[in-house]
NUPA-761469 format. One line per field, with one value per residue: residue number from 1; residue in one letter; chain; x, y, z of N, C-alpha, C in turn. Coordinates in steps of 0.1 Angstrom, whole numbers, plus 5000, padded with zeros to 4 digits. Example, Ala and Ser with C-alpha at 12.3 -4.5 7.8 and 13.67 -1.06 7.14 Angstrom:
REM NUPA-761469
n 1;2 $
res A;S $
chain A;A $
n_xx 5132;5128 $
n_yy 4943;4978 $
n_zz 5078;5071 $
ca_xx 5123;5137 $
ca_yy 4955;4989 $
ca_zz 5078;5071 $
c_xx 5132;5129 $
c_yy 4967;5000 $
c_zz 5078;5079 $
***
This chain:
REM NUPA-761469
n 1;2;3;4;5;6;7;8;9;10;11;12;13;14;15;16;17;18;19;20;21;22;23;24;25;26;27;28;29;30;31;32;33;34;35;36;37;38;39;40;41;42;43;44;45;46;47;48;49;50;51;52;53;54;55;56;57;58;59;60;61;62;63;64;65;66;67;68;69;70;71;72;73;74;75;76;77;78;79;80;81;82;83;84;85;86;87;88;89;90;91;92;93;94;95;96;97;98;99;100;101;102;103;104;105;106;107;108;109;110;111;112;113;114;115;116;117;118;119;120;121;122;123;124;125;126;127;128;129;130;131;132;133;134;135;136;137;138;139;140;141;142;143;144;145;146;147;148;149;150;151;152;153;154;155;156;157;158;159;160;161;162;163;164;165;166;167;168;169;170;171;172;173;174;175;176;177;178;179;180;181;182;183;184;185;186;187;188;189;190;191;192;193;194;195;196;197;198;199;200;201;202;203;204;205;206;207;208;209;210;211;212;213;214;215;216;217;218;219;220;221;222;223;224;225;226;227;228;229;230;231;232;233;234;235;236;237;238;239;240;241;242;243;244;245;246;247;248;249;250;251;252;253;254;255;256;257;258;259;260;261;262;263;264;265;266;267;268;269;270;271;272;273;274;275;276;277;278;279;280;281;282;283;284;285;286;287;288;289;290;291;292;293;294;295;296;297;298;299;300;301;302;303;304;305;306;307;308;309;310;311;312;313;314;315;316;317;318;319;320;321;322;323;324;325;326;327;328;329;330;331;332;333;334;335;336;337;338;339;340;341;342;343;344;345;346;347;348;349;350;351;352;353;354;355;356;357;358;359;360;361;362;363;364;365;366;367;368;369 $
res M;R;S;G;Y;T;T;G;A;C;A;A;A;G;V;K;A;A;L;L;F;E;A;G;K;N;W;Q;T;V;T;L;T;A;L;D;G;T;E;L;T;I;P;V;K;A;V;A;R;T;E;A;G;I;C;A;E;V;V;K;F;S;G;D;D;P;D;I;T;D;G;V;S;V;F;T;T;V;R;H;V;A;G;G;A;M;T;F;A;A;G;E;G;I;G;T;V;T;K;P;G;L;S;V;P;V;G;E;P;S;I;N;P;G;P;R;E;L;M;R;R;A;A;C;E;T;I;G;T;S;D;G;L;H;V;T;I;A;I;P;A;G;K;Q;L;A;E;K;T;L;N;P;V;L;G;V;K;G;G;I;S;V;I;G;T;T;G;V;L;R;P;M;S;E;E;G;F;K;N;S;L;V;P;Q;I;D;V;A;R;A;A;G;A;E;E;L;V;F;V;P;G;K;I;G;E;N;L;A;K;A;W;G;L;P;Q;K;L;L;V;Q;T;S;N;F;I;G;F;M;L;E;K;A;A;E;R;G;V;K;R;V;L;L;F;G;H;I;G;K;L;C;K;V;A;A;G;V;F;Y;T;H;N;R;I;A;D;A;R;L;E;T;I;A;A;Y;A;A;A;A;G;L;S;T;A;G;T;R;R;V;L;A;S;N;A;T;E;E;A;L;T;V;L;R;E;A;G;L;E;Q;A;V;C;T;S;I;A;E;R;A;G;L;R;A;E;R;Y;L;F;G;K;M;K;V;G;V;V;M;V;T;L;Q;G;R;L;L;G;M;N;E;V;A;R;E;I;G;E;A;Y;H;W;H;L;P;E;Q;E;R;E;H;E $
chain A;A;A;A;A;A;A;A;A;A;A;A;A;A;A;A;A;A;A;A;A;A;A;A;A;A;A;A;A;A;A;A;A;A;A;A;A;A;A;A;A;A;A;A;A;A;A;A;A;A;A;A;A;A;A;A;A;A;A;A;A;A;A;A;A;A;A;A;A;A;A;A;A;A;A;A;A;A;A;A;A;A;A;A;A;A;A;A;A;A;A;A;A;A;A;A;A;A;A;A;A;A;A;A;A;A;A;A;A;A;A;A;A;A;A;A;A;A;A;A;A;A;A;A;A;A;A;A;A;A;A;A;A;A;A;A;A;A;A;A;A;A;A;A;A;A;A;A;A;A;A;A;A;A;A;A;A;A;A;A;A;A;A;A;A;A;A;A;A;A;A;A;A;A;A;A;A;A;A;A;A;A;A;A;A;A;A;A;A;A;A;A;A;A;A;A;A;A;A;A;A;A;A;A;A;A;A;A;A;A;A;A;A;A;A;A;A;A;A;A;A;A;A;A;A;A;A;A;A;A;A;A;A;A;A;A;A;A;A;A;A;A;A;A;A;A;A;A;A;A;A;A;A;A;A;A;A;A;A;A;A;A;A;A;A;A;A;A;A;A;A;A;A;A;A;A;A;A;A;A;A;A;A;A;A;A;A;A;A;A;A;A;A;A;A;A;A;A;A;A;A;A;A;A;A;A;A;A;A;A;A;A;A;A;A;A;A;A;A;A;A;A;A;A;A;A;A;A;A;A;A;A;A;A;A;A;A;A;A;A;A;A;A;A;A;A;A;A;A;A;A;A;A;A;A;A;A;A;A;A;A;A;A;A;A;A;A;A;A $
n_xx 5008;5004;5023;5019;5022;5022;5001;5019;5043;5037;5036;5063;5075;5065;5078;5105;5103;5095;5117;5136;5126;5129;5157;5161;5162;5154;5121;5100;5099;5105;5128;5126;5138;5122;5112;5116;5136;5129;5130;5114;5098;5083;5059;5055;5029;5025;5043;5044;5050;5038;5020;5022;5044;5064;5046;5038;5022;5011;4998;4981;4989;4977;4983;4974;4959;4929;4925;4911;4920;4931;4942;4937;4947;4976;4988;5017;5032;5060;5080;5107;5117;5127;5153;5156;5139;5123;5089;5054;5021;4986;4968;4940;4916;4932;4933;4932;4946;4926;4922;4937;4961;4968;4994;5004;5006;4979;4964;4982;4988;4973;4996;5014;5042;5059;5055;5065;5092;5100;5096;5115;5139;5137;5141;5167;5182;5180;5187;5205;5198;5170;5162;5147;5126;5092;5063;5033;5006;4980;4950;4925;4902;4900;4883;4857;4864;4873;4850;4847;4864;4879;4886;4868;4858;4882;4889;4902;4899;4884;4895;4914;4941;4976;4993;5012;5036;5061;5061;5056;5029;5013;4996;4964;4945;4925;4928;4951;4969;4970;4981;5006;5019;5025;5049;5069;5069;5077;5103;5116;5113;5128;5153;5157;5143;5123;5105;5085;5082;5054;5043;5020;5025;5048;5053;5051;5071;5095;5095;5098;5123;5138;5135;5153;5147;5153;5157;5154;5134;5111;5078;5054;5020;4998;4964;4956;4958;4948;4947;4975;4985;4974;4987;5014;5012;5005;5030;5046;5057;5068;5064;5049;5053;5032;5036;5031;5012;4988;4963;4958;4964;4948;4924;4925;4923;4896;4887;4890;4903;4907;4917;4910;4897;4872;4860;4861;4861;4868;4883;4882;4860;4868;4891;4877;4860;4878;4890;4869;4864;4887;4883;4879;4861;4826;4824;4850;4851;4833;4846;4868;4854;4845;4868;4891;4910;4931;4954;4945;4927;4944;4955;4934;4934;4960;4957;4940;4956;4957;4968;4989;4979;4955;4964;4981;4964;4948;4967;4974;4949;4946;4967;4957;4933;4943;4958;4937;4922;4939;4935;4953;4977;5000;5021;5015;5028;5023;5029;5022;5025;5031;5028;5053;5068;5068;5064;5033;5019;5024;5023;5030;5043;5054;5073;5091;5100;5112;5133;5148;5158;5170;5159;5157;5144;5125;5140;5125;5107;5123;5133;5109;5105 $
n_yy 4988;5023;5049;5082;5117;5139;5167;5184;5178;5187;5215;5219;5213;5235;5256;5251;5253;5279;5293;5284;5295;5322;5324;5321;5295;5262;5251;5234;5207;5193;5178;5161;5151;5130;5130;5105;5096;5088;5094;5119;5129;5157;5172;5206;5228;5256;5287;5320;5355;5375;5402;5394;5378;5351;5327;5293;5266;5234;5203;5181;5146;5115;5089;5055;5059;5066;5095;5126;5149;5145;5156;5183;5217;5230;5260;5277;5305;5324;5347;5371;5382;5403;5387;5361;5330;5307;5315;5309;5310;5309;5306;5309;5285;5270;5259;5273;5268;5265;5254;5239;5211;5199;5193;5217;5250;5270;5295;5293;5287;5257;5239;5212;5199;5181;5188;5215;5212;5198;5218;5237;5222;5220;5246;5251;5233;5245;5273;5274;5282;5286;5307;5340;5337;5338;5319;5313;5292;5280;5263;5264;5248;5238;5247;5236;5209;5205;5199;5173;5161;5157;5181;5204;5194;5192;5217;5231;5258;5272;5258;5230;5209;5211;5183;5153;5130;5122;5130;5113;5096;5068;5039;5032;5011;4989;4960;4955;4972;4963;4937;4945;4953;4931;4917;4930;4918;4892;4897;4905;4882;4864;4874;4865;4876;4874;4888;4918;4953;4971;4999;5025;5043;5066;5086;5073;5054;5070;5080;5056;5048;5069;5063;5043;5018;4989;4994;4972;4957;4972;4976;4988;4993;5008;5014;4989;4972;4949;4930;4928;4919;4893;4882;4882;4865;4841;4836;4828;4847;4857;4879;4911;4945;4972;5004;5038;5068;5080;5086;5068;5042;5040;5032;5005;4996;4998;4977;4980;4972;4979;5008;5031;5064;5068;5044;5036;5058;5062;5075;5098;5090;5067;5075;5092;5075;5058;5078;5088;5065;5065;5086;5112;5142;5149;5173;5175;5151;5157;5178;5164;5148;5169;5178;5188;5172;5143;5152;5176;5165;5153;5174;5180;5158;5160;5183;5174;5157;5131;5119;5100;5077;5072;5068;5046;5027;5025;5016;4991;4978;4978;4960;4937;4934;4930;4906;4889;4891;4876;4851;4844;4836;4851;4874;4908;4939;4973;5007;5039;5072;5108;5132;5143;5123;5118;5096;5082;5060;5025;4989;4959;4939;4955;4969;4948;4942;4966;4967;4946;4957;4980;5006;5042;5056;5085;5111;5122;5102;5081;5089;5088;5061 $
n_zz 5000;4993;5008;5022;5027;5055;5067;5080;5068;5042;5048;5056;5032;5018;5031;5024;4995;4992;5001;4984;4960;4966;4965;4938;4928;4916;4924;4921;4928;4959;4982;5013;5045;5066;5101;5110;5095;5069;5034;5016;4987;4974;4954;4943;4939;4933;4936;4949;4952;4977;4995;5021;5022;5009;4993;4992;4976;4984;4975;4995;4998;5006;5001;5003;5026;5043;5046;5058;5048;5023;4992;4996;4995;5009;5021;5026;5040;5040;5057;5064;5095;5123;5136;5162;5171;5148;5141;5143;5127;5126;5097;5074;5081;5099;5132;5165;5197;5225;5250;5279;5281;5257;5232;5225;5237;5252;5232;5211;5176;5163;5155;5155;5176;5160;5132;5134;5140;5117;5098;5107;5103;5075;5067;5077;5061;5037;5038;5059;5084;5107;5121;5125;5108;5099;5098;5082;5081;5060;5054;5035;5033;5058;5079;5075;5074;5100;5114;5112;5129;5162;5171;5179;5203;5218;5221;5201;5181;5151;5130;5114;5127;5123;5118;5126;5134;5123;5097;5076;5062;5068;5054;5068;5067;5085;5088;5073;5085;5112;5107;5098;5120;5135;5127;5142;5167;5159;5150;5173;5189;5174;5179;5204;5225;5254;5267;5262;5254;5251;5233;5226;5204;5186;5205;5230;5225;5224;5250;5265;5257;5268;5294;5295;5286;5265;5230;5213;5224;5221;5209;5187;5191;5182;5182;5188;5212;5225;5204;5198;5222;5223;5201;5209;5231;5218;5206;5225;5243;5275;5293;5291;5290;5292;5282;5284;5278;5301;5291;5271;5282;5305;5296;5293;5318;5321;5307;5279;5249;5223;5214;5200;5198;5186;5189;5216;5242;5271;5290;5309;5324;5335;5351;5368;5381;5396;5411;5426;5441;5456;5473;5464;5463;5455;5440;5430;5415;5395;5383;5372;5353;5336;5324;5299;5288;5297;5310;5322;5340;5357;5371;5388;5405;5416;5431;5450;5464;5455;5433;5429;5443;5429;5403;5405;5413;5390;5372;5383;5380;5352;5345;5356;5342;5317;5319;5325;5302;5285;5295;5315;5303;5301;5318;5326;5327;5337;5330;5335;5322;5321;5293;5293;5304;5331;5358;5366;5376;5384;5381;5401;5385;5365;5380;5386;5360;5354;5373;5363;5340;5347;5346;5340;5364;5372;5392;5413;5418;5424;5449;5463;5463 $
ca_xx 5000;5012;5024;5018;5029;5013;5000;5031;5053;5033;5040;5077;5079;5062;5089;5116;5100;5095;5131;5143;5121;5135;5171;5162;5165;5142;5113;5089;5099;5115;5130;5127;5141;5112;5118;5120;5147;5124;5132;5102;5099;5070;5057;5049;5019;5028;5049;5042;5054;5026;5023;5025;5056;5064;5036;5039;5010;5014;4986;4982;4987;4976;4986;4962;4953;4916;4926;4901;4927;4937;4938;4935;4958;4982;4995;5027;5037;5073;5086;5118;5115;5140;5160;5148;5136;5112;5076;5043;5008;4974;4961;4926;4914;4940;4928;4940;4943;4919;4921;4950;4961;4973;5009;5006;5000;4967;4967;4991;4982;4974;5006;5020;5057;5066;5056;5073;5106;5102;5098;5128;5149;5137;5147;5181;5187;5179;5195;5215;5192;5156;5160;5143;5115;5078;5056;5019;5000;4966;4943;4912;4891;4901;4872;4847;4870;4874;4838;4847;4875;4877;4891;4858;4858;4895;4892;4909;4888;4887;4899;4920;4954;4987;4998;5022;5047;5073;5060;5052;5016;5013;4982;4958;4934;4926;4935;4965;4977;4972;4991;5019;5025;5029;5064;5078;5070;5085;5117;5121;5114;5139;5165;5158;5135;5112;5095;5085;5076;5044;5040;5010;5031;5061;5055;5054;5084;5105;5095;5103;5138;5143;5136;5164;5142;5160;5150;5151;5122;5099;5068;5043;5007;4988;4952;4953;4965;4944;4952;4989;4988;4971;4998;5026;5010;5006;5044;5054;5063;5065;5059;5048;5051;5025;5042;5026;5005;4977;4951;4956;4964;4937;4912;4927;4917;4881;4885;4890;4915;4908;4916;4907;4887;4859;4855;4859;4868;4863;4894;4878;4850;4877;4898;4867;4855;4889;4892;4858;4867;4898;4878;4877;4848;4817;4827;4862;4848;4826;4857;4875;4845;4844;4881;4893;4919;4935;4964;4938;4921;4954;4956;4924;4939;4971;4952;4934;4966;4953;4973;4997;4971;4946;4971;4986;4952;4944;4978;4972;4937;4949;4975;4948;4924;4950;4960;4924;4919;4947;4933;4964;4988;5011;5021;5014;5031;5017;5035;5015;5033;5025;5034;5067;5075;5068;5057;5021;5015;5028;5019;5041;5050;5062;5085;5100;5106;5121;5145;5156;5165;5177;5154;5160;5132;5127;5146;5115;5101;5133;5133;5097;5107 $
ca_yy 5000;5035;5058;5096;5127;5146;5182;5189;5176;5197;5228;5219;5214;5248;5264;5249;5258;5294;5298;5282;5305;5335;5323;5319;5281;5253;5249;5227;5195;5194;5166;5163;5139;5130;5129;5091;5093;5085;5104;5123;5138;5163;5182;5219;5232;5270;5296;5334;5366;5382;5412;5388;5370;5342;5317;5281;5258;5220;5195;5169;5133;5106;5075;5047;5062;5073;5107;5136;5161;5141;5164;5197;5226;5236;5272;5281;5318;5326;5361;5374;5391;5406;5378;5352;5316;5306;5316;5303;5316;5302;5312;5305;5270;5264;5261;5279;5260;5274;5247;5233;5196;5195;5194;5231;5259;5278;5307;5291;5280;5243;5233;5203;5200;5174;5197;5227;5207;5195;5231;5242;5215;5223;5259;5249;5226;5254;5286;5273;5286;5288;5320;5351;5333;5338;5310;5312;5281;5281;5252;5270;5238;5233;5251;5226;5196;5204;5194;5158;5157;5159;5195;5212;5189;5194;5231;5237;5266;5279;5249;5218;5210;5206;5172;5143;5127;5121;5136;5102;5091;5054;5034;5028;5002;4982;4946;4956;4979;4953;4927;4951;4955;4918;4914;4936;4908;4881;4901;4905;4868;4858;4879;4859;4884;4866;4898;4929;4965;4976;5013;5028;5050;5072;5093;5062;5048;5079;5081;5044;5049;5079;5056;5033;5004;4986;4995;4959;4952;4981;4972;4998;4986;5017;5013;4974;4966;4935;4922;4926;4910;4880;4877;4880;4853;4830;4834;4824;4858;4855;4891;4923;4958;4983;5016;5049;5079;5075;5087;5055;5030;5039;5025;4991;4993;4996;4965;4985;4967;4986;5021;5043;5073;5067;5031;5037;5069;5062;5080;5106;5083;5057;5083;5097;5063;5055;5090;5088;5054;5069;5096;5125;5148;5150;5184;5171;5141;5164;5185;5154;5145;5181;5181;5188;5161;5136;5161;5185;5158;5150;5185;5179;5147;5165;5193;5167;5148;5117;5115;5087;5066;5068;5063;5033;5017;5023;5007;4977;4972;4976;4948;4926;4932;4925;4892;4882;4891;4866;4839;4840;4830;4859;4884;4921;4951;4986;5019;5051;5084;5120;5134;5146;5111;5117;5085;5084;5048;5012;4977;4951;4933;4966;4971;4937;4944;4978;4963;4937;4965;4991;5018;5055;5061;5099;5113;5124;5089;5073;5094;5083;5047 $
ca_zz 5000;4992;5019;5017;5036;5064;5065;5085;5057;5032;5053;5055;5018;5014;5036;5015;4982;4993;5003;4971;4951;4969;4961;4924;4925;4912;4936;4917;4935;4970;4990;5028;5054;5077;5114;5113;5085;5056;5024;5010;4975;4974;4943;4948;4929;4929;4946;4945;4961;4981;5005;5034;5021;4997;4996;4984;4977;4982;4976;5003;4992;5017;4997;5005;5039;5041;5054;5053;5042;5011;4980;5000;4993;5021;5017;5036;5036;5047;5056;5073;5106;5130;5145;5170;5166;5138;5147;5135;5128;5120;5086;5072;5082;5109;5145;5176;5209;5235;5263;5283;5280;5244;5231;5222;5247;5249;5224;5200;5165;5164;5147;5165;5177;5149;5120;5137;5139;5103;5091;5111;5096;5061;5065;5079;5050;5026;5040;5070;5097;5107;5128;5117;5098;5104;5089;5084;5074;5058;5047;5034;5035;5072;5088;5073;5077;5114;5120;5112;5138;5176;5175;5186;5217;5224;5223;5189;5174;5139;5119;5118;5133;5114;5126;5120;5143;5116;5083;5068;5064;5064;5052;5080;5066;5097;5088;5068;5095;5123;5103;5096;5133;5142;5125;5153;5177;5154;5149;5187;5193;5166;5185;5217;5235;5260;5271;5252;5259;5241;5234;5216;5192;5187;5218;5240;5222;5228;5265;5270;5255;5277;5307;5295;5281;5253;5217;5207;5231;5219;5199;5186;5190;5178;5191;5188;5223;5228;5193;5199;5234;5219;5192;5218;5239;5208;5202;5237;5251;5289;5300;5283;5297;5286;5287;5277;5284;5309;5283;5263;5290;5315;5290;5295;5332;5319;5298;5265;5243;5210;5221;5192;5205;5180;5194;5231;5248;5285;5298;5320;5332;5343;5361;5377;5390;5406;5420;5436;5450;5465;5483;5458;5465;5444;5432;5423;5405;5384;5376;5363;5341;5328;5319;5284;5285;5309;5317;5330;5350;5367;5379;5399;5414;5424;5441;5461;5470;5452;5419;5429;5447;5419;5391;5409;5413;5376;5366;5388;5374;5338;5344;5360;5331;5305;5322;5324;5287;5279;5303;5323;5295;5301;5328;5320;5336;5332;5335;5329;5324;5314;5280;5296;5308;5345;5363;5373;5383;5378;5389;5406;5373;5359;5389;5384;5347;5356;5380;5354;5329;5354;5339;5347;5372;5375;5405;5424;5420;5431;5462;5470;5465 $
c_xx 5009;5011;5022;5026;5018;5011;5012;5042;5050;5038;5055;5082;5076;5073;5101;5115;5100;5109;5139;5139;5128;5150;5172;5165;5152;5134;5102;5087;5109;5116;5132;5131;5131;5119;5121;5131;5142;5126;5119;5105;5085;5069;5051;5041;5023;5035;5047;5046;5041;5030;5027;5038;5056;5055;5037;5027;5014;5001;4989;4980;4988;4979;4973;4956;4940;4916;4917;4907;4933;4932;4936;4948;4963;4991;5004;5033;5049;5077;5097;5114;5128;5144;5150;5145;5124;5099;5065;5030;4998;4968;4947;4926;4922;4935;4937;4936;4937;4918;4934;4949;4966;4988;5013;4999;4988;4972;4976;4983;4983;4983;5015;5036;5064;5067;5065;5088;5109;5104;5111;5140;5149;5143;5163;5188;5189;5188;5204;5210;5177;5152;5156;5132;5102;5070;5041;5013;4985;4961;4928;4900;4890;4889;4860;4852;4871;4862;4838;4858;4870;4881;4881;4858;4870;4898;4901;4898;4893;4892;4906;4934;4964;4994;5008;5034;5060;5073;5055;5038;5015;4999;4977;4946;4936;4933;4949;4974;4980;4983;5005;5026;5031;5044;5073;5080;5079;5100;5124;5123;5126;5153;5167;5150;5124;5102;5096;5079;5067;5042;5030;5015;5044;5064;5059;5068;5096;5106;5101;5118;5145;5144;5147;5159;5148;5152;5146;5138;5109;5091;5057;5030;4996;4976;4949;4960;4961;4949;4967;4993;4985;4982;5011;5024;5011;5021;5052;5061;5058;5059;5059;5046;5044;5030;5037;5018;4992;4964;4948;4955;4953;4925;4913;4921;4902;4877;4884;4903;4917;4906;4914;4896;4873;4852;4852;4867;4863;4874;4889;4868;4858;4884;4888;4862;4866;4892;4881;4860;4878;4895;4877;4863;4839;4820;4840;4860;4841;4836;4865;4866;4844;4857;4882;4901;4924;4946;4957;4932;4931;4957;4946;4929;4951;4967;4946;4944;4964;4959;4980;4988;4961;4953;4977;4975;4948;4954;4976;4960;4939;4957;4966;4939;4931;4953;4948;4920;4927;4945;4945;4976;5001;5010;5022;5017;5025;5025;5028;5023;5025;5032;5049;5075;5075;5059;5044;5017;5020;5023;5032;5049;5059;5074;5095;5107;5116;5134;5154;5164;5170;5172;5157;5147;5135;5132;5136;5108;5110;5134;5121;5099;5115 $
c_yy 5012;5044;5072;5105;5135;5161;5189;5189;5186;5211;5229;5220;5228;5258;5263;5255;5273;5300;5295;5292;5319;5335;5321;5305;5274;5249;5239;5213;5196;5180;5170;5150;5140;5128;5114;5086;5089;5097;5107;5132;5144;5173;5195;5225;5246;5277;5311;5343;5374;5393;5406;5380;5362;5330;5305;5272;5243;5213;5183;5156;5123;5092;5067;5048;5070;5086;5118;5148;5157;5150;5179;5204;5231;5248;5276;5294;5321;5341;5362;5384;5394;5396;5369;5339;5317;5307;5312;5310;5308;5310;5307;5289;5263;5268;5268;5271;5270;5267;5241;5217;5191;5197;5208;5240;5266;5291;5305;5285;5265;5236;5225;5204;5193;5183;5209;5223;5204;5208;5238;5236;5218;5237;5258;5243;5235;5267;5286;5277;5287;5301;5331;5348;5333;5330;5310;5301;5283;5268;5257;5260;5234;5236;5240;5212;5194;5198;5179;5153;5160;5173;5203;5207;5192;5209;5238;5244;5271;5270;5237;5220;5206;5196;5163;5142;5127;5129;5126;5097;5077;5049;5029;5019;4992;4969;4947;4962;4970;4943;4932;4953;4942;4914;4920;4925;4896;4885;4900;4891;4861;4862;4874;4866;4875;4875;4910;4941;4971;4991;5016;5034;5056;5079;5083;5056;5057;5080;5068;5043;5058;5073;5045;5019;5002;4988;4982;4952;4960;4977;4982;4990;4995;5015;4998;4967;4952;4926;4918;4918;4896;4874;4874;4867;4840;4827;4831;4835;4856;4867;4902;4935;4968;4996;5028;5059;5074;5076;5075;5043;5029;5032;5010;4987;4992;4985;4969;4981;4972;5000;5033;5051;5072;5053;5031;5048;5071;5067;5087;5099;5073;5064;5088;5087;5060;5066;5090;5077;5057;5081;5110;5130;5148;5161;5181;5161;5148;5172;5176;5151;5157;5185;5180;5176;5155;5144;5171;5178;5155;5161;5185;5169;5152;5175;5186;5157;5133;5112;5102;5076;5062;5062;5049;5023;5014;5013;4993;4970;4969;4963;4936;4923;4926;4910;4883;4881;4879;4852;4834;4835;4838;4870;4898;4932;4963;4998;5031;5064;5096;5122;5138;5134;5109;5105;5089;5072;5035;5001;4969;4944;4943;4969;4960;4938;4956;4975;4954;4946;4978;5005;5031;5061;5076;5101;5114;5111;5080;5076;5088;5068;5044 $
c_zz 5000;5004;5013;5026;5043;5061;5070;5075;5045;5036;5052;5041;5013;5019;5027;5001;4982;4994;4990;4960;4953;4965;4946;4919;4921;4925;4933;4924;4946;4976;5005;5034;5065;5090;5118;5103;5071;5046;5017;4998;4973;4963;4949;4936;4924;4940;4940;4956;4964;4991;5018;5034;5009;5001;4986;4986;4974;4984;4984;4996;5004;5013;4998;5019;5036;5049;5049;5046;5028;5000;4984;4998;5007;5017;5029;5031;5046;5046;5066;5083;5113;5140;5152;5163;5156;5146;5137;5137;5121;5109;5085;5073;5092;5123;5154;5189;5220;5249;5266;5281;5267;5243;5228;5232;5243;5242;5212;5188;5167;5154;5156;5165;5165;5137;5122;5135;5125;5095;5095;5104;5081;5058;5067;5067;5038;5027;5052;5083;5096;5115;5119;5107;5105;5094;5092;5075;5072;5050;5046;5037;5050;5081;5087;5077;5092;5121;5120;5121;5153;5180;5182;5201;5225;5226;5212;5181;5161;5127;5123;5123;5122;5122;5119;5129;5135;5102;5073;5072;5059;5063;5065;5079;5078;5097;5083;5078;5107;5119;5101;5109;5139;5139;5135;5164;5172;5153;5163;5192;5187;5172;5199;5228;5240;5266;5263;5260;5248;5244;5223;5203;5195;5200;5229;5238;5227;5243;5271;5268;5265;5291;5307;5290;5267;5240;5211;5213;5227;5207;5199;5184;5183;5187;5193;5199;5225;5217;5195;5211;5230;5210;5199;5225;5230;5205;5214;5245;5266;5296;5290;5292;5288;5291;5278;5285;5290;5300;5275;5272;5301;5309;5292;5309;5331;5310;5283;5259;5229;5214;5213;5198;5199;5184;5209;5237;5263;5295;5311;5329;5341;5354;5372;5387;5400;5415;5430;5446;5460;5474;5477;5460;5453;5434;5424;5412;5393;5376;5367;5351;5331;5321;5304;5280;5298;5317;5326;5342;5361;5376;5391;5409;5423;5434;5453;5468;5466;5439;5420;5433;5436;5407;5393;5408;5398;5369;5370;5382;5359;5336;5346;5348;5319;5307;5321;5310;5280;5286;5310;5316;5296;5312;5321;5330;5329;5338;5327;5333;5318;5301;5281;5301;5323;5349;5370;5382;5376;5387;5393;5395;5366;5367;5387;5370;5347;5363;5371;5344;5334;5347;5347;5353;5375;5390;5416;5428;5428;5446;5470;5473;5478 $
***
């Protein structure tokens, strides 16, 4: 199946094309190195000089992925400003973050960290620096497309987000995608691994590596945690550590093993139930349920002095539910962390695995231990 490129890669290609145009060089096709090392070749539809700067138009190509932005035009306008780091602005159809808990601060254009880094690199490859550049991204169709996303619920107002972890958009047909994940287990088993570390995606993988967990044990599951647990058990894996953000793994504590938000989004309800059981007040429980995202709900728990107790209980329950899901064929550890990698909770199996691999437990957690 054909891969494509993300809206973030389109914007980065636009930055490079605009700077090439300014230098009088060929801009019609640009090459980028995605954040995972993949080489991308992206055609540029048009470049023009405007009052706002040099504007490049790139048409999004999603390959065989059923992406709602496939075929839309991404307009990237670049202008030089007085010094400082590269700055970003939301043009027509790009949303602005209005609630806390996302990877971009409130008030910022909803242009995620991955695309921002890709644009910086594109500028550096072209003119040697990204400093002194102001970039405005517009996707005119974004305002209508946003209605088909979770942006309104998440507090992203005015349009869609510029997303992409690496810049590469890989096909997401369910069966094909699930089957493409399984070889990770086979490769690890062939190398002699008897236990594995499951991470939902790139963010979880990077955090696990920062904790010192071996790359050779890391397996990305995407939303198919139950499916991947079953495949690991079938292949004789003795233990699996589920390592990732609480927003994904707390669903497992509720018995949810296919974690796509359109299938089952019980994050806040799960946290609220365990918080109430731990003694959180009715008013506090209502605040958890009204939170925009799990990071905001954690603030409520911290204020009540219940974060560690609640998160540890959720981690223990997630491990129990996973082992029950597998009919006891395999031991399952659970480590839940924040987006910054701070430990929230883990179960006993996870502690055993951590001791075996001498992971880098954050200092404040080490002191608590």
